[in-house]
C-alpha positions, 0 to 999 in steps of 0.5 A, spaced: 654 683 182 651 691 184 654 688 190 647 688 195 649 681 197 656 678 199 658 673 196 661 666 198 665 663 194 668 665 188 671 669 183 666 675 180 669 678 175 664 684 171 665 687 165 672 686 166 672 689 173 673 683 179 668 684 185 674 684 191 669 687 195 674 694 195 668 700 194 672 703 188 670 695 184 665 697 187 664 703 184 667 701 177 662 695 176 655 700 179 658 705 173 656 699 168 651 695 171 644 697 172 638 694 176 631 692 176 626 692 180 620 687 181 617 694 182 620 699 179 617 706 179 618 713 175 617 718 175 609 720 175 610 729 173 614 727 168 613 725 160 617 718 158 621 722 155 623 725 160 624 720 164 627 716 159 633 723 159 634 724 166 639 719 169 643 719 163 643 726 164 643 727 171 647 721 173 653 719 167 654 728 164 651 726 158 648 732 153 642 733 153 641 732 145 644 725 145 640 721 152 633 724 147 636 720 141 638 714 144 631 715 149 628 714 142 631 709 138 631 704 146 623 706 144 622 705 137 625 697 139 620 697 143 615 700 139 613 704 144 616 711 140 609 713 140 608 714 146 614 719 149 610 725 151 605 722 156 606 721 162 606 714 166 599 715 169 597 715 161 601 708 158 596 703 157 597 697 161 600 692 155 605 699 154 607 699 162 608 692 162 615 694 157 618 698 163 623 699 165 627 700 157 633 695 156 640 701 160 645 702 153 
């Protein structure tokens, strides 16, 4: 779906955009989708909040206050609001299993 593998037949539409092999279509699809790798990596020198807000701020141009607000909502949603100032190495195994958070 993210263009890492080509599909052999059929039609694929993601968020209203047809996967037609063109770079513009792929860029539009990638703008609305995300990938979660089996072994995700967080920046160990950044807090939980900083890890969550880096993408929306720097890749999407979202205002910092909005990104922080959304990150706090997501942390609350998965019952990790109390982990906001911790660093990845300080999160217990149970808490770490909740990572990564939903993109939206």
